[in-house]
VEXRO-368487 format. One record per residue: x, y negated, z negated of N, C-alpha, C, O in turn. Coordinates in steps of 0.05 Angstrom, whole numbers, padded with zeros to 5 digits, always signed. Layout:
BEGIN
XYZXYZXYZXYZ
...
***
This chain:
BEGIN
+00017+00024+00000+00000+00000+00000+00018-00025+00000+00038-00026-00013
+00009-00045+00015+00024-00070+00016+00024-00085-00011+00003-00087-00023
+00047-00093-00019+00050-00108-00044+00046-00138-00038+00061-00150-00022
+00025-00150-00050+00019-00178-00044+00042-00196-00052+00056-00191-00072
+00046-00217-00036+00069-00234-00039+00070-00248-00066+00091-00252-00078
+00046-00255-00077+00046-00271-00102+00056-00256-00126+00062-00269-00146
+00058-00230-00124+00068-00215-00147+00097-00221-00154+00104-00222-00177
+00113-00226-00133+00141-00233-00138+00142-00261-00151+00158-00266-00169
+00125-00280-00141+00125-00306-00153+00116-00305-00182+00126-00320-00199
+00097-00288-00188+00087-00286-00215+00109-00275-00233+00114-00285-00256
+00123-00255-00224+00144-00242-00240+00167-00262-00246+00179-00261-00267
+00173-00280-00227+00195-00299-00231+00188-00324-00246+00205-00339-00254
+00162-00328-00250+00152-00352-00263+00147-00375-00244+00137-00396-00252
+00152-00371-00218+00148-00392-00198+00119-00398-00194+00112-00421-00188
+00102-00378-00198+00073-00383-00194+00062-00404-00214+00045-00420-00207
+00072-00404-00238+00064-00423-00258+00074-00451-00250+00060-00471-00254
+00098-00453-00239+00108-00479-00230+00092-00489-00207+00086-00513-00205
+00084-00472-00189+00066-00480-00166+00040-00491-00177+00029-00511-00167
+00029-00478-00197+00004-00487-00209+00007-00516-00220-00010-00533-00216
+00030-00520-00234+00035-00547-00245+00037-00568-00222+00026-00589-00224
+00052-00561-00202+00056-00579-00179+00029-00585-00165+00024-00608-00157
+00013-00564-00162-00013-00568-00148-00032-00585-00164-00045-00602-00152
-00033-00581-00190-00051-00597-00206-00042-00626-00207-00058-00644-00212
-00016-00631-00202-00006-00658-00200-00018-00674-00177-00018-00698-00177
-00029-00660-00157-00042-00673-00134-00070-00684-00141-00081-00700-00126
-00081-00675-00163-00109-00681-00169-00113-00708-00183-00134-00719-00181
-00092-00718-00196-00096-00743-00212-00102-00767-00194-00116-00786-00202
-00090-00768-00170-00097-00787-00149-00099-00770-00124-00080-00767-00109
-00122-00758-00120-00125-00734-00103-00113-00737-00075-00121-00755-00060
-00094-00720-00070-00081-00718-00043-00079-00689-00035-00061-00681-00020
-00098-00673-00044-00098-00645-00037-00102-00641-00007-00090-00622+00004
-00118-00657+00006-00123-00654+00035-00117-00681+00049-00110-00700+00036
-00119-00681+00076-00112-00706+00090-00130-00730+00085-00122-00752+00093
-00152-00727+00071-00169-00750+00064-00155-00769+00045-00159-00793+00047
-00138-00758+00027-00124-00774+00008-00143-00794-00006-00138-00818-00007
-00164-00783-00018-00185-00799-00030-00174-00816-00053-00184-00838-00058
-00155-00805-00068-00143-00820-00090-00159-00820-00115-00152-00834-00134
-00181-00805-00116-00197-00804-00141-00182-00787-00162-00165-00770-00154
-00189-00791-00187-00176-00775-00208-00193-00751-00215-00212-00753-00231
-00187-00729-00202-00203-00705-00207-00198-00692-00234-00213-00675-00243
-00175-00699-00246-00171-00689-00273-00191-00701-00293-00196-00690-00314
-00204-00724-00285-00226-00736-00300-00253-00729-00288-00273-00741-00295
-00252-00710-00270-00276-00700-00256-00289-00721-00237-00312-00720-00231
-00272-00740-00228-00282-00758-00207-00285-00743-00181-00271-00723-00176
-00303-00753-00163-00309-00739-00139-00302-00756-00114-00308-00780-00114
-00289-00743-00094-00284-00757-00069-00301-00746-00047-00324-00737-00052
-00290-00746-00023-00305-00738+00001-00316-00709-00001-00339-00704+00006
-00299-00691-00011-00307-00663-00013-00327-00657-00035-00340-00636-00035
-00330-00676-00053-00348-00673-00076-00338-00652-00097-00354-00645-00115
-00314-00644-00094-00302-00625-00114-00290-00640-00137-00277-00661-00133
-00295-00630-00161-00284-00643-00185-00260-00627-00196-00244-00617-00181
-00259-00625-00222-00237-00610-00235-00241-00580-00233-00221-00566-00229
-00265-00571-00236-00270-00542-00236-00277-00532-00208-00289-00546-00192
-00269-00507-00202-00277-00496-00176-00307-00491-00176-00319-00485-00196
-00319-00493-00152-00347-00489-00149-00352-00468-00127-00342-00472-00105
-00366-00447-00134-00371-00426-00114-00401-00422-00110-00417-00426-00128
-00407-00413-00086-00435-00407-00079-00442-00378-00081-00464-00371-00089
-00423-00361-00074-00428-00332-00075-00402-00317-00072-00381-00329-00065
-00402-00291-00078-00379-00274-00073-00388-00245-00070-00410-00238-00078
-00372-00229-00057-00378-00201-00054-00364-00189-00030-00352-00204-00014
-00365-00163-00026-00354-00150-00002-00369-00160+00023-00393-00161+00023
-00353-00167+00043-00365-00178+00068-00356-00161+00091-00332-00154+00093
-00375-00154+00108-00369-00136+00130-00372-00149+00157-00371-00135+00178
-00375-00176+00158-00378-00190+00183-00353-00204+00192-00354-00220+00211
-00330-00199+00179-00305-00212+00186-00291-00195+00208-00302-00175+00217
-00267-00204+00215-00251-00189+00235-00246-00161+00225-00241-00157+00201
-00246-00141+00243-00242-00113+00234-00217-00108+00217-00219-00092+00197
-00194-00120+00222-00171-00115+00204-00175-00125+00176-00160-00117+00158
-00193-00143+00171-00199-00153+00144-00220-00135+00131-00219-00132+00106
-00238-00125+00146-00261-00111+00135-00254-00082+00127-00262-00073+00105
-00240-00068+00145-00234-00040+00139-00258-00024+00132-00279-00026+00144
-00255-00007+00112-00277+00011+00103-00294-00002+00081-00318+00003+00080
-00281-00017+00064-00294-00026+00039-00301-00056+00039-00313-00066+00020
-00294-00070+00060-00302-00098+00062-00280-00117+00053-00261-00110+00040
-00284-00142+00062-00267-00164+00054-00279-00177+00029-00303-00184+00029
-00263-00181+00009-00274-00192-00017-00277-00222-00015-00259-00237-00023
-00300-00231-00005-00304-00259+00003-00314-00276-00020-00332-00268-00035
-00302-00299-00024-00311-00319-00043-00317-00345-00028-00299-00357-00016
-00342-00354-00028-00350-00378-00014-00349-00402-00033-00364-00402-00053
-00332-00421-00027-00330-00445-00043-00351-00466-00033-00356-00468-00009
-00362-00481-00052-00381-00502-00046-00366-00528-00039-00344-00533-00047
-00380-00544-00022-00368-00569-00013-00348-00564+00009-00342-00541+00016
-00338-00586+00021-00320-00584+00043-00307-00611+00048-00319-00632+00041
-00284-00611+00061-00271-00637+00067-00277-00644+00097-00264-00662+00108
-00296-00630+00109-00305-00637+00136-00336-00638+00135-00348-00630+00115
-00348-00649+00157-00377-00651+00159-00386-00641+00186-00397-00657+00202
-00382-00616+00192-00389-00606+00218-00420-00607+00222-00435-00597+00205
-00428-00619+00244-00457-00623+00247-00472-00597+00253-00496-00596+00250
-00457-00576+00261-00470-00551+00267-00462-00529+00247-00464-00505+00253
-00454-00536+00223-00444-00517+00204-00464-00496+00197-00487-00502+00190
-00457-00470+00200-00474-00448+00193-00478-00444+00163-00497-00431+00155
-00460-00456+00148-00462-00454+00119-00469-00482+00107-00459-00489+00086
-00486-00496+00121-00492-00524+00115-00502-00527+00086-00494-00546+00072
-00518-00509+00076-00529-00512+00049-00507-00510+00028-00509-00521+00006
-00485-00496+00035-00463-00492+00017-00443-00515+00020-00434-00528+00000
-00436-00521+00045-00414-00540+00050-00423-00569+00047-00406-00586+00039
-00448-00575+00052-00457-00603+00052-00479-00609+00032-00483-00633+00025
-00494-00589+00024-00514-00593+00003-00505-00583-00024-00520-00585-00044
-00481-00572-00025-00468-00565-00050-00482-00543-00066-00481-00544-00091
-00496-00525-00053-00506-00502-00068-00483-00487-00082-00461-00484-00070
-00488-00478-00106-00467-00464-00120-00465-00473-00149-00480-00490-00158
-00445-00462-00163-00442-00468-00191-00412-00471-00198-00395-00457-00187
-00406-00491-00214-00378-00494-00224-00372-00473-00244-00388-00466-00261
-00347-00463-00242-00338-00441-00260-00310-00448-00269-00297-00466-00257
-00300-00435-00289-00273-00439-00298-00254-00423-00280-00262-00405-00265
-00228-00431-00281-00208-00416-00266-00206-00387-00276-00199-00369-00261
-00211-00384-00302-00210-00357-00314-00233-00340-00302-00229-00316-00296
-00256-00352-00298-00278-00337-00285-00272-00331-00256-00278-00309-00246
-00259-00350-00242-00251-00345-00214-00232-00321-00213-00234-00305-00195
-00213-00320-00231-00194-00298-00232-00209-00272-00237-00203-00251-00225
-00229-00272-00255-00245-00248-00261-00260-00238-00236-00263-00214-00232
-00270-00257-00220-00284-00250-00195-00264-00236-00176-00272-00216-00163
-00240-00247-00174-00220-00234-00157-00215-00205-00166-00214-00187-00149
-00212-00202-00191-00207-00175-00202-00231-00156-00197-00228-00132-00192
-00255-00167-00200-00279-00151-00195-00281-00142-00166-00290-00120-00160
-00274-00160-00147-00274-00152-00119-00253-00130-00113-00258-00112-00098
-00230-00132-00126-00210-00111-00123-00221-00085-00135-00216-00064-00123
-00235-00086-00157-00246-00062-00169-00266-00049-00151-00270-00024-00151
-00280-00065-00134-00299-00054-00115-00285-00045-00089-00299-00038-00070
-00259-00044-00090-00242-00032-00069-00240-00050-00044-00233-00040-00022
-00247-00075-00046-00243-00093-00024-00214-00094-00016-00196-00090-00033
-00209-00098+00010-00181-00097+00020-00166-00123+00015-00141-00123+00017
-00180-00144+00009-00167-00170+00005-00185-00189-00009-00209-00183-00013
-00175-00212-00018-00191-00233-00029-00192-00255-00008-00172-00267-00001
-00216-00260+00002-00220-00278+00025-00233-00304+00015-00256-00305+00008
-00216-00325+00015-00225-00351+00004-00236-00368+00027-00220-00377+00044
-00262-00373+00027-00275-00387+00048-00279-00417+00041-00290-00423+00020
-00269-00435+00058-00269-00464+00054-00254-00470+00027-00266-00482+00009
-00229-00463+00025-00214-00465+00000-00199-00491-00003-00188-00497-00025
-00196-00507+00018-00177-00529+00019-00178-00547-00005-00157-00553-00017
-00202-00556-00013-00205-00576-00034-00202-00564-00062-00202-00579-00081
-00198-00538-00064-00194-00525-00090-00168-00510-00091-00165-00491-00107
-00148-00518-00076-00122-00504-00076-00110-00503-00104-00101-00481-00112
-00108-00524-00120-00096-00522-00146-00110-00502-00164-00098-00486-00178
-00137-00502-00164-00152-00484-00180-00149-00455-00171-00148-00436-00187
-00146-00451-00145-00141-00424-00134-00114-00414-00143-00112-00391-00151
-00094-00431-00142-00067-00422-00151-00068-00414-00181-00056-00394-00189
-00082-00430-00197-00085-00422-00226-00099-00395-00229-00091-00379-00245
-00121-00391-00213-00135-00366-00216-00119-00343-00207-00120-00321-00219
-00103-00346-00186-00086-00324-00177-00065-00318-00198-00058-00295-00203
-00054-00339-00211-00034-00334-00232-00046-00318-00255-00034-00300-00265
-00071-00325-00262-00084-00310-00284-00090-00281-00275-00084-00263-00290
-00101-00278-00251-00108-00252-00241-00084-00234-00237-00085-00210-00242
-00062-00245-00227-00037-00230-00223-00028-00218-00250-00017-00196-00251
-00031-00233-00271-00023-00224-00297-00041-00202-00308-00035-00189-00328
-00065-00199-00296-00084-00179-00305-00088-00157-00285-00107-00141-00288
-00070-00155-00265-00071-00132-00248-00080-00136-00219-00084-00116-00205
-00083-00161-00210-00091-00165-00182-00067-00159-00164-00045-00167-00170
-00071-00144-00143-00050-00136-00125-00056-00139-00095-00038-00137-00079
-00082-00143-00088-00089-00143-00060-00083-00170-00047-00082-00190-00061
-00080-00171-00021-00073-00196-00007-00094-00218-00010-00118-00213-00013
-00084-00243-00009-00101-00266-00009-00104-00276+00020-00084-00279+00034
-00129-00282+00028-00135-00293+00055-00144-00321+00051-00162-00327+00035
-00132-00340+00066-00139-00368+00065-00155-00375+00090-00143-00378+00111
-00181-00377+00087-00200-00379+00109-00210-00408+00111-00228-00416+00096
-00198-00423+00129-00200-00452+00128-00209-00464+00155-00204-00453+00176
-00222-00488+00153-00228-00504+00177-00204-00518+00187-00205-00530+00209
-00182-00518+00172-00156-00528+00181-00154-00558+00181-00141-00570+00199
-00167-00570+00162-00161-00598+00156-00144-00598+00131-00153-00607+00109
-00120-00588+00134-00101-00582+00112-00075-00597+00116-00066-00600+00139
-00063-00606+00094-00037-00619+00097-00015-00597+00095-00018-00577+00081
+00007-00602+00108+00030-00584+00106+00040-00583+00078+00049-00562+00068
+00040-00606+00064+00050-00607+00036+00035-00588+00018+00047-00574+00002
+00008-00588+00020-00008-00570+00004-00003-00541+00012-00002-00523-00004
-00002-00536+00038+00003-00508+00048+00029-00497+00037+00032-00474+00032
+00049-00515+00035+00075-00505+00024+00073-00495-00005+00089-00479-00013
+00054-00506-00019+00050-00496-00047+00039-00468-00046+00041-00453-00066
+00027-00460-00023+00015-00433-00021+00034-00413-00009+00028-00389-00007
+00058-00422-00002+00077-00403+00010+00084-00381-00010+00092-00387-00033
+00082-00357-00002+00087-00334-00019+00063-00327-00037+00064-00307-00051
+00042-00343-00036+00017-00336-00050-00004-00325-00030-00016-00304-00036
-00007-00338-00007-00025-00329+00013-00010-00309+00032+00011-00315+00042
-00022-00286+00036-00011-00266+00054-00022-00269+00082-00008-00265+00102
-00047-00277+00084-00061-00278+00110-00074-00305+00112-00092-00312+00097
-00066-00321+00132-00079-00346+00138-00099-00342+00160-00093-00328+00180
-00123-00353+00157-00144-00351+00178-00155-00378+00184-00177-00386+00174
-00140-00394+00200-00149-00421+00206-00167-00422+00230-00165-00406+00249
-00186-00441+00230-00201-00449+00254-00183-00468+00270-00171-00486+00260
-00182-00463+00297-00172-00483+00315-00197-00494+00330-00204-00484+00351
-00209-00514+00318-00236-00522+00326-00237-00537+00353-00253-00531+00370
-00219-00557+00356-00222-00576+00377-00195-00582+00390-00174-00580+00378
-00197-00591+00416-00173-00599+00430-00170-00629+00432-00149-00639+00441
-00191-00644+00424-00189-00674+00426-00200-00687+00401-00220-00678+00389
-00186-00708+00392-00193-00721+00367-00220-00734+00368-00235-00734+00347
-00228-00746+00390-00254-00759+00391-00277-00740+00387-00298-00748+00375
-00274-00716+00396-00295-00696+00391-00295-00687+00362-00316-00683+00350
-00271-00683+00351-00269-00675+00323-00282-00696+00305-00295-00689+00285
-00278-00721+00312-00290-00743+00296-00321-00742+00299-00335-00745+00279
-00331-00739+00323-00359-00740+00328-00374-00716+00316-00396-00718+00307
-00361-00692+00317-00375-00668+00309-00368-00659+00280-00384-00644+00268
-00345-00668+00270-00337-00658+00243-00328-00681+00225-00319-00675+00202
-00330-00706+00234-00320-00728+00218-00292-00723+00207-00287-00726+00183
-00275-00715+00225-00248-00707+00217-00227-00724+00233-00217-00714+00253
-00221-00748+00225-00202-00765+00239-00175-00751+00241-00165-00740+00222
-00163-00753+00265-00136-00742+00269-00135-00712+00267-00113-00700+00263
-00157-00698+00272-00159-00669+00267-00138-00654+00284-00125-00636+00273
-00135-00660+00309-00119-00643+00326-00090-00641+00317-00079-00620+00315
-00078-00664+00311-00051-00664+00301-00048-00650+00274-00029-00635+00269
-00067-00655+00256-00067-00642+00230-00070-00612+00233-00055-00597+00220
-00089-00603+00250-00093-00575+00254-00068-00561+00266-00060-00540+00257
-00056-00574+00285-00032-00563+00298-00009-00560+00278+00004-00540+00276
-00004-00581+00262+00017-00580+00242+00012-00558+00222+00030-00544+00213
-00013-00556+00214-00021-00535+00194-00016-00507+00204-00005-00490+00190
-00025-00502+00229-00022-00475+00240+00007-00468+00245+00016-00446+00241
+00023-00488+00253+00052-00483+00256+00064-00475+00229+00081-00457+00228
+00055-00489+00208+00066-00482+00181+00057-00454+00172+00072-00439+00161
+00032-00448+00177+00022-00421+00170+00037-00399+00185+00044-00379+00174
+00043-00404+00211+00058-00385+00227+00087-00383+00216+00098-00361+00214
+00098-00405+00208+00125-00404+00196+00126-00387+00171+00144-00371+00167
+00105-00390+00154+00104-00375+00129+00100-00345+00132+00113-00329+00119
+00082-00338+00150+00073-00310+00150+00077-00295+00177+00077-00271+00177
+00081-00310+00199+00086-00297+00225+00061-00285+00237+00039-00290+00228
+00065-00270+00258+00042-00257+00272+00030-00236+00254+00043-00225+00236
+00004-00230+00259-00010-00212+00242+00002-00184+00242+00007-00172+00264
+00006-00173+00219+00016-00145+00216-00008-00128+00206-00020-00134+00186
-00013-00107+00221-00035-00089+00215-00024-00061+00211-00008-00051+00227
-00031-00049+00188-00022-00021+00183-00046-00004+00176-00062-00011+00158
-00049+00018+00190-00072+00036+00186-00098+00021+00189-00118+00027+00175
-00099+00002+00208-00123-00012+00214-00129-00036+00195-00149-00049+00199
-00112-00041+00175-00117-00062+00155-00096-00083+00157-00072-00077+00159
-00105-00108+00158-00086-00131+00159-00071-00133+00132-00083-00131+00111
-00045-00136+00135-00028-00138+00111-00017-00167+00107-00015-00177+00085
-00009-00179+00130+00004-00205+00128+00003-00218+00156+00004-00205+00176
+00001-00245+00156+00003-00259+00182-00020-00277+00187-00034-00285+00168
-00023-00284+00212-00041-00305+00221-00063-00294+00238-00058-00279+00257
-00088-00302+00231-00111-00297+00248-00123-00324+00255-00132-00339+00237
-00123-00331+00281-00134-00357+00289-00162-00353+00301-00166-00336+00317
-00180-00370+00292-00208-00369+00302-00213-00394+00320-00204-00416+00314
-00227-00389+00342-00235-00411+00359-00264-00406+00367-00270-00386+00380
-00282-00424+00360-00310-00422+00367-00315-00437+00394-00311-00461+00396
-00324-00422+00414-00331-00434+00439-00357-00450+00436-00377-00439+00425
-00357-00475+00445-00381-00492+00443-00393-00497+00470-00380-00495+00491
-00419-00502+00471-00433-00508+00496-00419-00532+00511-00409-00550+00498
-00420-00530+00537-00409-00551+00554-00379-00556+00548-00369-00578+00553
-00365-00536+00538-00337-00538+00532-00330-00562+00514-00309-00575+00518
-00347-00568+00495-00342-00590+00477-00317-00586+00461-00304-00606+00452
-00309-00562+00456-00285-00556+00440-00260-00559+00456-00238-00558+00444
-00262-00564+00482-00238-00565+00499-00221-00540+00495-00197-00542+00488
-00233-00517+00500-00220-00492+00495-00193-00489+00509-00174-00477+00497
-00190-00500+00533-00165-00497+00547-00142-00510+00533-00119-00500+00534
-00147-00533+00519-00126-00546+00504-00118-00531+00479-00095-00529+00472
-00138-00519+00466-00133-00502+00443-00117-00478+00450-00097-00471+00437
-00125-00464+00471-00111-00440+00480-00082-00446+00488-00064-00431+00482
-00078-00468+00502-00052-00476+00510-00034-00480+00486-00010-00472+00486
-00044-00493+00465-00029-00498+00441-00021-00471+00428+00002-00467+00421
-00040-00453+00425-00034-00427+00412-00013-00412+00427+00006-00402+00416
-00017-00409+00453+00001-00393+00469+00029-00404+00471+00048-00389+00472
+00031-00431+00473+00057-00443+00479+00071-00455+00455+00095-00461+00456
+00056-00459+00432+00069-00471+00409+00067-00454+00384+00080-00460+00364
+00050-00434+00384+00048-00416+00361+00061-00389+00368+00083-00383+00360
+00047-00372+00384+00058-00346+00392+00039-00333+00412+00015-00334+00409
+00050-00321+00433+00034-00306+00451+00025-00280+00439+00007-00266+00450
+00036-00272+00416+00027-00249+00401+00008-00256+00379+00002-00239+00362
-00001-00281+00379-00021-00289+00358-00046-00273+00361-00055-00267+00383
-00058-00267+00338-00084-00253+00337-00105-00275+00338-00108-00291+00319
-00121-00277+00360-00139-00299+00364-00168-00288+00368-00173-00273+00387
-00185-00295+00350-00213-00288+00352-00228-00310+00367-00233-00331+00355
-00234-00306+00392-00249-00325+00408-00279-00319+00404-00288-00298+00414
-00293-00336+00390-00320-00329+00380-00342-00340+00398-00340-00362+00409
-00363-00324+00401-00385-00331+00419-00411-00336+00404-00432-00338+00416
-00410-00338+00377-00435-00339+00362-00446-00366+00356-00464-00369+00339
-00437-00387+00371-00449-00413+00366-00479-00412+00369-00490-00401+00389
-00493-00425+00351-00522-00429+00354-00529-00456+00340-00515-00464+00321
-00550-00469+00348-00557-00494+00335-00566-00490+00306-00585-00474+00301
-00553-00503+00288-00561-00502+00260-00548-00525+00246-00533-00541+00257
-00554-00528+00220-00543-00550+00205-00556-00576+00212-00580-00577+00219
-00541-00598+00210-00551-00625+00213-00560-00631+00242-00578-00647+00246
-00547-00618+00262-00553-00625+00290-00583-00620+00296-00594-00634+00313
-00595-00601+00283-00623-00595+00288-00641-00619+00280-00662-00623+00291
-00632-00633+00259-00649-00655+00248-00639-00683+00256-00649-00703+00246
-00620-00685+00275-00609-00711+00283-00615-00716+00312-00597-00711+00329
-00639-00725+00319-00646-00728+00347-00629-00748+00362-00628-00747+00387
-00616-00767+00348-00601-00788+00362-00571-00782+00364-00556-00799+00373
-00563-00758+00355-00534-00751+00357-00526-00751+00386-00540-00739+00403
-00503-00763+00393-00495-00765+00421-00491-00739+00435-00492-00738+00460
-00485-00717+00420-00480-00691+00433-00503-00671+00428-00499-00647+00432
-00525-00681+00419-00547-00663+00412-00557-00647+00436-00563-00623+00433
-00558-00659+00459-00569-00645+00483-00551-00620+00489-00562-00600+00498
-00525-00622+00485-00508-00599+00489-00510-00578+00467-00510-00554+00472
-00512-00588+00442-00510-00570+00419-00536-00557+00412-00537-00540+00393
-00558-00563+00425-00583-00550+00419-00588-00525+00435-00611-00517+00439
-00567-00512+00444-00569-00486+00457-00544-00469+00450-00524-00480+00442
-00547-00443+00453-00523-00426+00450-00506-00428+00475-00514-00440+00495
-00483-00415+00474-00466-00415+00498-00476-00393+00517-00489-00374+00509
-00469-00396+00542-00476-00377+00562-00454-00355+00564-00432-00359+00555
-00462-00333+00577-00442-00312+00581-00419-00322+00598-00396-00314+00594
-00425-00339+00617-00404-00350+00635-00384-00367+00619-00360-00366+00623
-00395-00384+00601-00378-00401+00584-00359-00384+00567-00335-00390+00564
-00369-00362+00556-00352-00345+00540-00331-00330+00557-00308-00328+00549
-00340-00320+00580-00321-00306+00598-00299-00325+00607-00276-00317+00609
-00305-00350+00612-00285-00369+00620-00264-00373+00598-00240-00375+00604
-00274-00374+00573-00255-00377+00551-00236-00353+00548-00212-00356+00544
-00247-00329+00552-00230-00305+00551-00210-00305+00573-00186-00298+00569
-00218-00313+00597-00200-00314+00620-00178-00334+00615-00155-00328+00623
-00184-00357+00604-00163-00376+00597-00142-00364+00579-00118-00368+00583
-00151-00350+00559-00133-00337+00540-00115-00317+00553-00091-00316+00548
-00127-00300+00570-00111-00280+00584-00090-00292+00602-00067-00283+00603
-00098-00313+00616-00080-00327+00635-00056-00338+00620-00034-00340+00631
-00060-00347+00595-00038-00358+00579-00021-00336+00565-00002-00343+00551
-00029-00311+00569-00013-00289+00557-00022-00279+00530-00010-00261+00519
-00044-00291+00520-00054-00281+00494-00068-00254+00499-00080-00249+00519
-00066-00236+00479-00075-00209+00483-00085-00195+00458-00093-00171+00459
-00085-00209+00436-00094-00196+00411-00118-00210+00399-00119-00235+00399
-00137-00195+00389-00159-00206+00374-00185-00209+00390-00206-00215+00378
-00184-00206+00416-00208-00209+00432-00208-00187+00453-00187-00176+00460
-00231-00181+00464-00233-00159+00483-00229-00170+00511-00230-00154+00530
***
């Protein structure tokens, strides 16, 4: 069985130092690129609406993720409430933007990780974790001391700073970033994420540096990078620009899940005046999806999609 990276950091005492460094980002919050500057140690709230305590909506074995994460017993998924983006079509809108969920202690978060391991999940899959990185590091430190051994998956929309990601080096075994858009103006219009493209690219390069291409053993992911790209109607995501970046600046051996499941949901359904509503009020066509796959093949990508 793969030995999770964080166990070495825990044994050396480095994990506790990472926790201290990460919590230092909260007093004038710079955990993510928003740099809100609120004092989360006093439970002040910024754009993500996260305070001092982690807030989760649900957890449990999940079987809808990529096959190397799911295996036989599922991916041990923890859905965090709130988000540092505002995607108009978010499928988890009630969690990410309406803040469904409950605040818990870091000790309780550690206990949840251990419970998922006890249920034989293959990994701990942290969904929308960016705004709670310090709390996650503390929970991992607690759980490692109590017997947690399975890999940590960082499942992110990729509005992450390199500085924060470096605190996760050796803690996260599997990074699963979204590469959402190829142009900043679309990222701003659809996700209220200024400067997204450059931030996303820097983050994915850092993730690749830390963990490399995805390593799979006996059908189960052990370490590395899984990149997700959601194809949008009328090519709003500029898929060709995203694919070019992955193939030429990350790795042609990158594991890339090119997703076809876009459907109208979230705020776009209720915003008749949104400038891209006419495009986003339908699913993608078979031709749009086939075009995205062909682009990936032409660039030499070959893992993660059929």
